[in-house]
N, CA, C and O atoms as a CHARMM CRD file, in Angstrom:
* protein
*
  260
    1    1 UNK  N      0.85400  -1.17700   0.00000 PROA 1      0.00000
    2    1 UNK  CA     0.00000   0.00000   0.00000 PROA 1      0.00000
    3    1 UNK  C      0.89600   1.23600   0.00000 PROA 1      0.00000
    4    1 UNK  O      1.87700   1.29000   0.74200 PROA 1      0.00000
    5    2 UNK  N      0.56800   2.21800  -0.82000 PROA 2      0.00000
    6    2 UNK  CA     1.37200   3.43400  -0.93100 PROA 2      0.00000
    7    2 UNK  C      0.49400   4.66600  -0.76900 PROA 2      0.00000
    8    2 UNK  O     -0.66800   4.67200  -1.17500 PROA 2      0.00000
    9    3 UNK  N      1.06400   5.70900  -0.17200 PROA 3      0.00000
   10    3 UNK  CA     0.36900   6.98100   0.00800 PROA 3      0.00000
   11    3 UNK  C      0.36900   7.79900  -1.26900 PROA 3      0.00000
   12    3 UNK  O      0.79700   7.31900  -2.31800 PROA 3      0.00000
   13    4 UNK  N     -0.11000   9.03700  -1.18500 PROA 4      0.00000
   14    4 UNK  CA    -0.22100   9.91300  -2.35300 PROA 4      0.00000
   15    4 UNK  C      1.12400  10.20200  -2.99800 PROA 4      0.00000
   16    4 UNK  O      1.19300  10.38000  -4.21400 PROA 4      0.00000
   17    5 UNK  N      2.17800  10.25200  -2.22600 PROA 5      0.00000
   18    5 UNK  CA     3.49700  10.55700  -2.77400 PROA 5      0.00000
   19    5 UNK  C      4.29400   9.30700  -3.12700 PROA 5      0.00000
   20    5 UNK  O      5.49000   9.38900  -3.40500 PROA 5      0.00000
   21    6 UNK  N      3.63800   8.16100  -3.11800 PROA 6      0.00000
   22    6 UNK  CA     4.30100   6.92800  -3.47400 PROA 6      0.00000
   23    6 UNK  C      5.12900   6.33400  -2.35600 PROA 6      0.00000
   24    6 UNK  O      5.91400   5.41500  -2.59000 PROA 6      0.00000
   25    7 UNK  N      4.96800   6.84200  -1.14300 PROA 7      0.00000
   26    7 UNK  CA     5.70900   6.32600   0.00600 PROA 7      0.00000
   27    7 UNK  C      4.94500   5.14200   0.58300 PROA 7      0.00000
   28    7 UNK  O      3.73200   5.20800   0.78400 PROA 7      0.00000
   29    8 UNK  N      5.66800   4.06100   0.84700 PROA 8      0.00000
   30    8 UNK  CA     5.03000   2.86200   1.38500 PROA 8      0.00000
   31    8 UNK  C      4.43700   3.13300   2.75700 PROA 8      0.00000
   32    8 UNK  O      5.05900   3.78200   3.59800 PROA 8      0.00000
   33    9 UNK  N      3.23700   2.63300   2.97300 PROA 9      0.00000
   34    9 UNK  CA     2.56800   2.75000   4.25700 PROA 9      0.00000
   35    9 UNK  C      2.58600   1.36600   4.89800 PROA 9      0.00000
   36    9 UNK  O      2.08600   0.39900   4.32300 PROA 9      0.00000
   37   10 UNK  N      3.15800   1.28300   6.07800 PROA 10     0.00000
   38   10 UNK  CA     3.24500   0.01400   6.78000 PROA 10     0.00000
   39   10 UNK  C      2.17800   0.01200   7.86900 PROA 10     0.00000
   40   10 UNK  O      2.22200   0.81200   8.80300 PROA 10     0.00000
   41   11 UNK  N      1.23400  -0.88700   7.73400 PROA 11     0.00000
   42   11 UNK  CA     0.14700  -0.96900   8.69600 PROA 11     0.00000
   43   11 UNK  C      0.56500  -1.83300   9.87400 PROA 11     0.00000
   44   11 UNK  O      1.19200  -2.87700   9.69600 PROA 11     0.00000
   45   12 UNK  N      0.21800  -1.39900  11.07000 PROA 12     0.00000
   46   12 UNK  CA     0.55400  -2.13700  12.28500 PROA 12     0.00000
   47   12 UNK  C     -0.70100  -2.25700  13.12500 PROA 12     0.00000
   48   12 UNK  O     -1.23800  -1.25300  13.59400 PROA 12     0.00000
   49   13 UNK  N     -1.16300  -3.45500  13.31400 PROA 13     0.00000
   50   13 UNK  CA    -2.38600  -3.65200  14.09100 PROA 13     0.00000
   51   13 UNK  C     -2.12200  -3.57800  15.58700 PROA 13     0.00000
   52   13 UNK  O     -3.06900  -3.56200  16.37400 PROA 13     0.00000
   53   14 UNK  N     -0.85800  -3.53300  16.00000 PROA 14     0.00000
   54   14 UNK  CA    -0.52900  -3.51600  17.41600 PROA 14     0.00000
   55   14 UNK  C     -0.41500  -2.11100  17.99700 PROA 14     0.00000
   56   14 UNK  O     -0.67500  -1.91400  19.18400 PROA 14     0.00000
   57   15 UNK  N     -0.03400  -1.14300  17.19200 PROA 15     0.00000
   58   15 UNK  CA     0.31600   0.18900  17.69800 PROA 15     0.00000
   59   15 UNK  C     -0.73500   0.79800  18.61500 PROA 15     0.00000
   60   15 UNK  O     -0.40000   1.26500  19.70300 PROA 15     0.00000
   61   16 UNK  N     -1.98600   0.80400  18.20500 PROA 16     0.00000
   62   16 UNK  CA    -3.03300   1.41900  19.02300 PROA 16     0.00000
   63   16 UNK  C     -3.45500   0.53200  20.18500 PROA 16     0.00000
   64   16 UNK  O     -4.12800   0.99000  21.10800 PROA 16     0.00000
   65   17 UNK  N     -3.06400  -0.73000  20.14100 PROA 17     0.00000
   66   17 UNK  CA    -3.48700  -1.66900  21.17900 PROA 17     0.00000
   67   17 UNK  C     -2.46400  -1.82200  22.29800 PROA 17     0.00000
   68   17 UNK  O     -2.79000  -2.38200  23.34500 PROA 17     0.00000
   69   18 UNK  N     -1.26100  -1.35300  22.11500 PROA 18     0.00000
   70   18 UNK  CA    -0.23900  -1.47800  23.13600 PROA 18     0.00000
   71   18 UNK  C     -0.47700  -0.45600  24.23500 PROA 18     0.00000
   72   18 UNK  O     -0.67600   0.72600  23.95600 PROA 18     0.00000
   73   19 UNK  N     -0.45700  -0.90200  25.46500 PROA 19     0.00000
   74   19 UNK  CA    -0.76800  -0.02900  26.59300 PROA 19     0.00000
   75   19 UNK  C      0.21000   1.13900  26.69500 PROA 19     0.00000
   76   19 UNK  O     -0.19200   2.24500  27.05700 PROA 19     0.00000
   77   20 UNK  N      1.46900   0.91600  26.38800 PROA 20     0.00000
   78   20 UNK  CA     2.48100   1.95900  26.51900 PROA 20     0.00000
   79   20 UNK  C      2.86000   2.58700  25.17900 PROA 20     0.00000
   80   20 UNK  O      3.94800   3.14700  25.04900 PROA 20     0.00000
   81   21 UNK  N      1.99800   2.50400  24.20700 PROA 21     0.00000
   82   21 UNK  CA     2.28900   3.06400  22.89100 PROA 21     0.00000
   83   21 UNK  C      2.47300   4.58100  22.98900 PROA 21     0.00000
   84   21 UNK  O      1.83300   5.23900  23.81000 PROA 21     0.00000
   85   22 UNK  N      3.33000   5.11400  22.16700 PROA 22     0.00000
   86   22 UNK  CA     3.59800   6.55900  22.15900 PROA 22     0.00000
   87   22 UNK  C      2.32200   7.36500  21.94800 PROA 22     0.00000
   88   22 UNK  O      2.16900   8.44400  22.52100 PROA 22     0.00000
   89   23 UNK  N      1.42200   6.86100  21.14400 PROA 23     0.00000
   90   23 UNK  CA     0.17500   7.57600  20.87400 PROA 23     0.00000
   91   23 UNK  C     -0.59600   7.82200  22.16600 PROA 23     0.00000
   92   23 UNK  O     -1.10200   8.92000  22.39700 PROA 23     0.00000
   93   24 UNK  N     -0.68100   6.79500  23.00200 PROA 24     0.00000
   94   24 UNK  CA    -1.39300   6.92400  24.27400 PROA 24     0.00000
   95   24 UNK  C     -0.65600   7.88400  25.20800 PROA 24     0.00000
   96   24 UNK  O     -1.28600   8.64800  25.94000 PROA 24     0.00000
   97   25 UNK  N      0.67500   7.84400  25.18200 PROA 25     0.00000
   98   25 UNK  CA     1.46200   8.76500  26.01600 PROA 25     0.00000
   99   25 UNK  C      1.20900  10.20600  25.59000 PROA 25     0.00000
  100   25 UNK  O      1.06500  11.08900  26.43600 PROA 25     0.00000
  101   26 UNK  N      1.15300  10.44600  24.28300 PROA 26     0.00000
  102   26 UNK  CA     0.92200  11.79900  23.78100 PROA 26     0.00000
  103   26 UNK  C     -0.48700  12.28500  24.13000 PROA 26     0.00000
  104   26 UNK  O     -0.67500  13.44700  24.49100 PROA 26     0.00000
  105   27 UNK  N     -1.47500  11.39100  24.02100 PROA 27     0.00000
  106   27 UNK  CA    -2.84200  11.76300  24.40200 PROA 27     0.00000
  107   27 UNK  C     -2.89500  12.18600  25.86400 PROA 27     0.00000
  108   27 UNK  O     -3.53300  13.17900  26.21200 PROA 27     0.00000
  109   28 UNK  N     -2.21600  11.41900  26.71500 PROA 28     0.00000
  110   28 UNK  CA    -2.20600  11.73300  28.14300 PROA 28     0.00000
  111   28 UNK  C     -1.47300  13.04800  28.39800 PROA 28     0.00000
  112   28 UNK  O     -1.91800  13.85200  29.21700 PROA 28     0.00000
  113   29 UNK  N     -0.36200  13.27400  27.71000 PROA 29     0.00000
  114   29 UNK  CA     0.40400  14.51400  27.86800 PROA 29     0.00000
  115   29 UNK  C     -0.43700  15.72200  27.46200 PROA 29     0.00000
  116   29 UNK  O     -0.49100  16.71800  28.18300 PROA 29     0.00000
  117   30 UNK  N     -1.08500  15.62900  26.32100 PROA 30     0.00000
  118   30 UNK  CA    -1.91300  16.75100  25.84800 PROA 30     0.00000
  119   30 UNK  C     -3.08600  16.98000  26.79700 PROA 30     0.00000
  120   30 UNK  O     -3.43500  18.12700  27.07600 PROA 30     0.00000
  121   31 UNK  N     -3.69700  15.91100  27.29500 PROA 31     0.00000
  122   31 UNK  CA    -4.80900  16.05600  28.24900 PROA 31     0.00000
  123   31 UNK  C     -4.33100  16.73800  29.52300 PROA 31     0.00000
  124   31 UNK  O     -5.02700  17.59400  30.07000 PROA 31     0.00000
  125   32 UNK  N     -3.14000  16.36000  29.99900 PROA 32     0.00000
  126   32 UNK  CA    -2.57900  16.97600  31.20300 PROA 32     0.00000
  127   32 UNK  C     -2.30000  18.46500  30.97000 PROA 32     0.00000
  128   32 UNK  O     -2.62800  19.30700  31.80600 PROA 32     0.00000
  129   33 UNK  N     -1.70100  18.76900  29.84300 PROA 33     0.00000
  130   33 UNK  CA    -1.40800  20.16900  29.52300 PROA 33     0.00000
  131   33 UNK  C     -2.69100  20.98100  29.34200 PROA 33     0.00000
  132   33 UNK  O     -2.74500  22.15400  29.71000 PROA 33     0.00000
  133   34 UNK  N     -3.71500  20.35300  28.77800 PROA 34     0.00000
  134   34 UNK  CA    -5.00300  21.03000  28.58400 PROA 34     0.00000
  135   34 UNK  C     -5.62800  21.38500  29.92800 PROA 34     0.00000
  136   34 UNK  O     -6.26700  22.42900  30.05800 PROA 34     0.00000
  137   35 UNK  N     -5.45000  20.52400  30.93100 PROA 35     0.00000
  138   35 UNK  CA    -5.97100  20.84400  32.26600 PROA 35     0.00000
  139   35 UNK  C     -5.23000  22.04300  32.85900 PROA 35     0.00000
  140   35 UNK  O     -5.83800  22.89000  33.51300 PROA 35     0.00000
  141   36 UNK  N     -3.93700  22.11000  32.63300 PROA 36     0.00000
  142   36 UNK  CA    -3.13900  23.22700  33.16000 PROA 36     0.00000
  143   36 UNK  C     -3.34500  24.50600  32.36100 PROA 36     0.00000
  144   36 UNK  O     -3.34900  25.60400  32.91700 PROA 36     0.00000
  145   37 UNK  N     -3.51500  24.35100  31.04900 PROA 37     0.00000
  146   37 UNK  CA    -3.64000  25.49900  30.14700 PROA 37     0.00000
  147   37 UNK  C     -4.88500  25.32200  29.28400 PROA 37     0.00000
  148   37 UNK  O     -4.79200  24.85300  28.15000 PROA 37     0.00000
  149   38 UNK  N     -6.05400  25.69600  29.81700 PROA 38     0.00000
  150   38 UNK  CA    -7.30100  25.55300  29.04700 PROA 38     0.00000
  151   38 UNK  C     -7.19800  26.24100  27.68300 PROA 38     0.00000
  152   38 UNK  O     -6.67800  27.35100  27.56900 PROA 38     0.00000
  153   39 UNK  N     -7.69800  25.56800  26.66500 PROA 39     0.00000
  154   39 UNK  CA    -7.65600  26.12000  25.31600 PROA 39     0.00000
  155   39 UNK  C     -6.40200  25.73600  24.54900 PROA 39     0.00000
  156   39 UNK  O     -6.26100  26.09700  23.38000 PROA 39     0.00000
  157   40 UNK  N     -5.49100  25.01400  25.18100 PROA 40     0.00000
  158   40 UNK  CA    -4.23900  24.64500  24.52600 PROA 40     0.00000
  159   40 UNK  C     -4.46800  23.83000  23.25600 PROA 40     0.00000
  160   40 UNK  O     -3.84600  24.09300  22.22700 PROA 40     0.00000
  161   41 UNK  N     -5.35300  22.85000  23.32500 PROA 41     0.00000
  162   41 UNK  CA    -5.61400  21.98400  22.16900 PROA 41     0.00000
  163   41 UNK  C     -6.05200  22.80700  20.96100 PROA 41     0.00000
  164   41 UNK  O     -5.57600  22.58100  19.84800 PROA 41     0.00000
  165   42 UNK  N     -6.95100  23.75200  21.17400 PROA 42     0.00000
  166   42 UNK  CA    -7.40200  24.61800  20.08800 PROA 42     0.00000
  167   42 UNK  C     -6.27600  25.48200  19.54600 PROA 42     0.00000
  168   42 UNK  O     -6.18600  25.70100  18.33800 PROA 42     0.00000
  169   43 UNK  N     -5.41800  25.97500  20.42900 PROA 43     0.00000
  170   43 UNK  CA    -4.27400  26.78700  19.99700 PROA 43     0.00000
  171   43 UNK  C     -3.31800  25.96300  19.15200 PROA 43     0.00000
  172   43 UNK  O     -2.77700  26.45200  18.16000 PROA 43     0.00000
  173   44 UNK  N     -3.11000  24.71400  19.54500 PROA 44     0.00000
  174   44 UNK  CA    -2.21900  23.84400  18.77700 PROA 44     0.00000
  175   44 UNK  C     -2.77900  23.58500  17.37900 PROA 44     0.00000
  176   44 UNK  O     -2.03900  23.60200  16.39500 PROA 44     0.00000
  177   45 UNK  N     -4.08200  23.34500  17.29500 PROA 45     0.00000
  178   45 UNK  CA    -4.70200  23.11200  15.99200 PROA 45     0.00000
  179   45 UNK  C     -4.64300  24.35500  15.12000 PROA 45     0.00000
  180   45 UNK  O     -4.38700  24.25900  13.91900 PROA 45     0.00000
  181   46 UNK  N     -4.87600  25.51700  15.70700 PROA 46     0.00000
  182   46 UNK  CA    -4.79500  26.77600  14.96100 PROA 46     0.00000
  183   46 UNK  C     -3.37700  27.01100  14.46000 PROA 46     0.00000
  184   46 UNK  O     -3.18200  27.45200  13.32800 PROA 46     0.00000
  185   47 UNK  N     -2.39400  26.72100  15.29100 PROA 47     0.00000
  186   47 UNK  CA    -0.99200  26.91100  14.89600 PROA 47     0.00000
  187   47 UNK  C     -0.64700  26.04100  13.69700 PROA 47     0.00000
  188   47 UNK  O      0.13200  26.46000  12.84100 PROA 47     0.00000
  189   48 UNK  N     -1.20400  24.84900  13.61800 PROA 48     0.00000
  190   48 UNK  CA    -0.92300  23.97200  12.48200 PROA 48     0.00000
  191   48 UNK  C     -1.52700  24.51600  11.19800 PROA 48     0.00000
  192   48 UNK  O     -1.00200  24.25500  10.11600 PROA 48     0.00000
  193   49 UNK  N     -2.60600  25.25700  11.29100 PROA 49     0.00000
  194   49 UNK  CA    -3.24000  25.83100  10.10700 PROA 49     0.00000
  195   49 UNK  C     -2.43900  27.00300   9.56300 PROA 49     0.00000
  196   49 UNK  O     -2.57000  27.34500   8.38800 PROA 49     0.00000
  197   50 UNK  N     -1.61600  27.62200  10.39600 PROA 50     0.00000
  198   50 UNK  CA    -0.87000  28.79900   9.98400 PROA 50     0.00000
  199   50 UNK  C      0.52600  28.49100   9.45900 PROA 50     0.00000
  200   50 UNK  O      1.32800  29.40600   9.26600 PROA 50     0.00000
  201   51 UNK  N      0.82600  27.22400   9.22700 PROA 51     0.00000
  202   51 UNK  CA     2.14900  26.85800   8.71000 PROA 51     0.00000
  203   51 UNK  C      2.30400  27.30200   7.25900 PROA 51     0.00000
  204   51 UNK  O      1.36000  27.25200   6.47000 PROA 51     0.00000
  205   52 UNK  N      3.49300  27.72700   6.93500 PROA 52     0.00000
  206   52 UNK  CA     3.83900  28.04700   5.55400 PROA 52     0.00000
  207   52 UNK  C      4.79800  26.97200   5.04800 PROA 52     0.00000
  208   52 UNK  O      5.61800  26.48200   5.82400 PROA 52     0.00000
  209   53 UNK  N      4.72200  26.59200   3.77600 PROA 53     0.00000
  210   53 UNK  CA     5.62900  25.56100   3.26000 PROA 53     0.00000
  211   53 UNK  C      7.09900  25.85500   3.53800 PROA 53     0.00000
  212   53 UNK  O      7.88600  24.92200   3.70400 PROA 53     0.00000
  213   54 UNK  N      7.48700  27.11600   3.59300 PROA 54     0.00000
  214   54 UNK  CA     8.88900  27.45700   3.84100 PROA 54     0.00000
  215   54 UNK  C      9.32400  27.07400   5.26300 PROA 54     0.00000
  216   54 UNK  O     10.51900  27.01000   5.55000 PROA 54     0.00000
  217   55 UNK  N      8.35600  26.82000   6.14800 PROA 55     0.00000
  218   55 UNK  CA     8.67600  26.44500   7.51500 PROA 55     0.00000
  219   55 UNK  C      8.86500  24.93900   7.66900 PROA 55     0.00000
  220   55 UNK  O      9.27000  24.47000   8.73200 PROA 55     0.00000
  221   56 UNK  N      8.57400  24.18600   6.61900 PROA 56     0.00000
  222   56 UNK  CA     8.68600  22.73900   6.66700 PROA 56     0.00000
  223   56 UNK  C     10.05700  22.29200   6.19000 PROA 56     0.00000
  224   56 UNK  O     10.74000  23.02300   5.47300 PROA 56     0.00000
  225   57 UNK  N     10.45500  21.10700   6.58400 PROA 57     0.00000
  226   57 UNK  CA    11.75100  20.58000   6.16900 PROA 57     0.00000
  227   57 UNK  C     11.63400  19.68600   4.93900 PROA 57     0.00000
  228   57 UNK  O     12.50500  18.85200   4.69100 PROA 57     0.00000
  229   58 UNK  N     10.57200  19.85600   4.17600 PROA 58     0.00000
  230   58 UNK  CA    10.36100  19.06700   2.96000 PROA 58     0.00000
  231   58 UNK  C     11.06400  19.77800   1.80600 PROA 58     0.00000
  232   58 UNK  O     10.65700  20.87000   1.40900 PROA 58     0.00000
  233   59 UNK  N     12.10700  19.16800   1.27200 PROA 59     0.00000
  234   59 UNK  CA    12.89600  19.80300   0.20800 PROA 59     0.00000
  235   59 UNK  C     12.06300  20.12700  -1.02800 PROA 59     0.00000
  236   59 UNK  O     12.36400  21.09100  -1.73300 PROA 59     0.00000
  237   60 UNK  N     11.02000  19.33800  -1.30600 PROA 60     0.00000
  238   60 UNK  CA    10.16300  19.60600  -2.46300 PROA 60     0.00000
  239   60 UNK  C      9.52600  20.99500  -2.34800 PROA 60     0.00000
  240   60 UNK  O      9.40800  21.70900  -3.34400 PROA 60     0.00000
  241   61 UNK  N      9.11800  21.37600  -1.14000 PROA 61     0.00000
  242   61 UNK  CA     8.51900  22.67900  -0.92700 PROA 61     0.00000
  243   61 UNK  C      9.58900  23.77200  -0.89700 PROA 61     0.00000
  244   61 UNK  O      9.35000  24.88800  -1.35700 PROA 61     0.00000
  245   62 UNK  N     10.74500  23.45900  -0.36700 PROA 62     0.00000
  246   62 UNK  CA    11.80200  24.45500  -0.25900 PROA 62     0.00000
  247   62 UNK  C     12.41600  24.80500  -1.61900 PROA 62     0.00000
  248   62 UNK  O     12.76000  25.95800  -1.87700 PROA 62     0.00000
  249   63 UNK  N     12.54800  23.78600  -2.48900 PROA 63     0.00000
  250   63 UNK  CA    13.20000  23.99200  -3.77600 PROA 63     0.00000
  251   63 UNK  C     12.23000  24.32500  -4.88800 PROA 63     0.00000
  252   63 UNK  O     12.63700  24.83800  -5.93000 PROA 63     0.00000
  253   64 UNK  N     10.94700  24.04100  -4.68400 PROA 64     0.00000
  254   64 UNK  CA     9.96500  24.32400  -5.71100 PROA 64     0.00000
  255   64 UNK  C      9.91200  23.22900  -6.76300 PROA 64     0.00000
  256   64 UNK  O     10.69000  22.27600  -6.71300 PROA 64     0.00000
  257   65 UNK  N      8.98700  23.36400  -7.72300 PROA 65     0.00000
  258   65 UNK  CA     8.80100  22.31200  -8.75600 PROA 65     0.00000
  259   65 UNK  C      9.94500  22.26600  -9.74300 PROA 65     0.00000
  260   65 UNK  O      9.93600  21.44500 -10.66000 PROA 65     0.00000
């Protein structure tokens, strides 16, 4: 299976099921930070919308077509 850019996608049925998976750790971290800083989750989502291609480390965007 390949993504839009032709990069192979490796599916793992274990990742979301592992108790100590990084995904679960990140969810807990964000939930903890949200309790300390209400509105943080929304601010993080807004910040992602304001990214410019020049801020990314993707050479395709940096060098142009």
